[in-house]
C-alpha positions as CSV (number, residue, x, y, z in Angstrom):
1,M,25.8,55.5,14.9
2,Q,25.3,58.1,11.7
3,L,27.3,57.6,8.4
4,E,27.9,59.8,5.9
5,V,29.4,59.3,2.6
6,L,31.8,61.8,1.6
7,Q,33.4,61.3,-1.4
8,K,32.1,58.4,-4.0
9,K,34.3,57.9,-7.0
10,E,33.3,55.3,-9.3
11,N,36.5,52.8,-10.7
12,P,35.2,50.5,-13.8
13,L,38.7,49.0,-14.6
14,L,39.0,47.6,-11.6
15,K,35.0,47.3,-11.1
16,R,34.5,48.9,-8.0
17,V,33.2,52.0,-6.4
18,E,36.0,54.0,-3.8
19,V,34.3,55.3,-1.2
20,T,35.4,58.1,1.6
21,F,33.2,57.8,5.0
22,K,32.8,59.4,8.0
23,A,30.7,57.8,10.9
24,I,29.6,59.5,13.8
25,H,29.4,57.4,17.2
26,K,28.5,59.5,20.1
27,A,28.4,57.6,23.4
28,E,29.3,54.4,22.0
29,P,32.8,53.0,21.1
30,T,34.5,52.9,18.0
31,P,32.8,50.5,15.7
32,T,34.5,48.0,14.7
33,R,35.6,47.5,10.6
34,D,32.3,44.9,10.7
35,A,29.8,47.1,11.8
36,L,31.0,49.7,9.4
37,R,31.0,47.1,6.6
38,A,27.6,46.8,7.4
39,F,26.6,49.8,7.8
40,L,28.2,50.7,4.6
41,A,26.7,47.6,2.5
42,K,23.4,49.1,3.9
43,E,23.7,52.8,2.7
44,L,25.3,51.8,-0.4
45,N,22.5,49.4,-1.6
46,A,25.2,46.2,-1.6
47,T,25.6,43.1,0.5
48,K,28.5,42.9,3.2
49,D,30.9,40.5,1.3
50,I,31.8,43.1,-1.6
51,V,32.1,45.4,1.1
52,V,35.8,45.9,1.9
53,I,37.4,48.7,4.3
54,D,40.9,49.7,3.7
55,S,41.3,51.8,6.8
56,Q,39.9,53.7,9.4
57,A,40.6,56.0,12.1
58,S,39.4,57.6,15.0
59,T,40.8,60.8,16.4
60,F,41.5,61.0,20.2
61,G,38.8,63.0,22.0
62,R,36.0,62.9,19.1
63,Y,33.5,60.6,18.3
64,E,34.4,60.5,14.4
65,T,35.8,57.7,12.8
66,F,36.9,58.6,9.0
67,G,37.5,55.7,6.8
68,Y,38.2,54.4,3.1
69,A,36.4,51.4,1.3
70,K,35.7,49.9,-1.7
71,V,32.6,48.5,-3.4
72,Y,33.6,45.7,-5.5
73,K,30.8,44.0,-8.3
74,T,31.4,40.6,-7.2
75,K,33.1,39.0,-4.6
76,E,35.6,37.0,-7.1
77,K,37.0,40.1,-8.3
78,A,37.5,41.7,-4.6
79,L,39.1,38.4,-3.9
80,A,41.3,38.6,-6.9
81,V,42.1,42.4,-6.4
82,E,42.7,43.2,-2.8
83,R,45.5,42.2,-0.6
84,K,45.4,39.4,1.5
85,H,46.3,41.0,5.0
86,I,43.5,43.3,4.0
87,L,40.7,40.3,3.2
88,V,41.7,39.0,6.3
89,R,40.8,42.0,7.9
90,N,37.7,41.9,6.7
91,K,37.2,38.4,7.1
92,L,36.5,37.7,3.4
93,I,39.5,34.7,3.7
94,E,40.9,33.2,6.6
95,P,44.2,33.3,7.9
96,E,47.2,31.0,7.0
97,V,48.7,29.3,9.1
98,K,52.6,28.4,8.7
99,E,53.8,25.1,9.2
100,K,56.5,24.8,11.3
101,K,59.5,23.2,10.2
102,E,61.1,23.1,13.2
103,A,59.9,19.5,14.1
104,A,62.6,18.3,11.9
105,P,66.0,20.1,13.8
106,K,64.5,19.4,17.0
107,P,66.3,15.2,16.7
108,E,69.6,16.4,15.4
109,K,70.4,18.8,18.6
110,P,70.6,15.3,20.9
111,A,73.3,14.2,17.7
112,P,75.9,17.1,18.2
113,A,76.1,15.6,21.8
114,A,76.6,12.4,21.4
115,K,79.6,13.2,18.6
116,P,82.0,14.4,21.6
117,E,81.3,11.1,23.4
118,K,82.5,9.1,20.6
119,G,85.6,10.9,20.0
120,A,88.7,11.2,22.0
121,G,88.9,14.8,22.9
122,A,85.4,14.8,24.7
123,P,86.4,13.0,27.8
124,K,89.1,15.4,28.6
125,A,86.4,18.0,28.3
126,E,84.1,16.5,30.4
127,A,86.8,15.9,32.8
128,P,87.8,19.5,34.2
129,K,84.5,20.5,34.7
130,P,83.8,17.9,37.9
131,E,87.1,18.8,39.5
132,A,86.5,22.5,39.4
133,K,83.6,22.0,41.2
134,P,84.8,20.5,44.0
135,E,87.9,22.4,44.5
136,A,86.0,25.5,44.8
137,K,83.7,23.5,47.6
138,P,86.4,22.0,49.5
139,E,87.2,25.5,52.1
140,P,86.5,24.8,55.4
141,K,84.1,27.2,57.2
142,A,86.2,28.0,59.7
143,E,88.5,29.6,57.3
144,R,85.8,31.4,55.0
145,P,84.5,34.4,55.8
146,S,81.1,34.8,56.5
147,A,78.8,36.0,53.5
148,K,77.5,39.0,55.5
149,E,81.2,40.2,56.2
150,E,81.9,40.0,52.5
151,K,79.5,42.1,51.1
152,K,79.4,44.5,53.6
153,P,82.6,45.9,52.3
154,A,82.1,45.7,49.0
155,A,78.4,47.6,49.2
156,A,80.3,50.3,51.3
157,K,83.1,50.6,48.3
158,E,80.3,50.7,45.8
159,E,78.3,53.1,47.6
160,R,81.4,55.7,47.9
161,K,82.0,55.4,44.0
162,P,79.5,56.6,42.8
163,A,79.0,59.6,45.2
164,E,83.0,60.8,44.4
165,K,81.9,60.1,40.4
166,K,78.9,62.2,41.5
167,E,80.7,65.1,42.6
168,E,84.0,65.2,40.4
169,K,81.0,65.5,37.8
170,K,79.4,68.4,39.4
171,D,82.8,70.0,39.1
172,E,83.2,69.8,35.7
173,K,79.9,70.4,34.1
174,K,79.8,73.9,36.2
175,P,80.7,75.8,33.0
176,E,81.8,79.4,33.7
177,P,79.6,82.3,33.2
178,T,80.2,84.0,29.8
179,K,79.0,87.5,29.7
180,K,76.6,88.7,26.6
181,K,78.3,91.2,24.6
182,G,75.6,93.6,22.9
183,G,76.0,93.3,18.5
184,K,76.5,95.9,16.6
């Protein structure tokens, strides 16, 4: 891999050097951020821990990666100035793990189920559910048509409806030809 520094700008206020670079990597995959940091540190006579790559992009079909990096005077200055997600990408800090506070609501979910048991309205709400199930099941098998017979007519109707709709749409979509008149 070859590394070219396209632009180098000194930023004394933030105590860093801002670099635009181009990495040429023929017959190799796109270099990782870590590999680019190492090459930039070598090229700019710095240590890897003070080099922060802000962005890098490869173009499809080419063996070139363009990027923007910052080389700080000290690691502390880099940690103070840079955004946290950029520091995490460059592996200068560890990502923060958010604690899940869902453990507290889980015990609360069974509590609403307990409330209907205490109330007078809850048994009434539970009673229709078991009644509805037995009412649907007791039909004798001889009176009910088989599942195959039920499905065939319904499927045939569904097949015919879209075909009719398509024909209607075709008739509606046919615009009458309009003749273009010659302009003046």
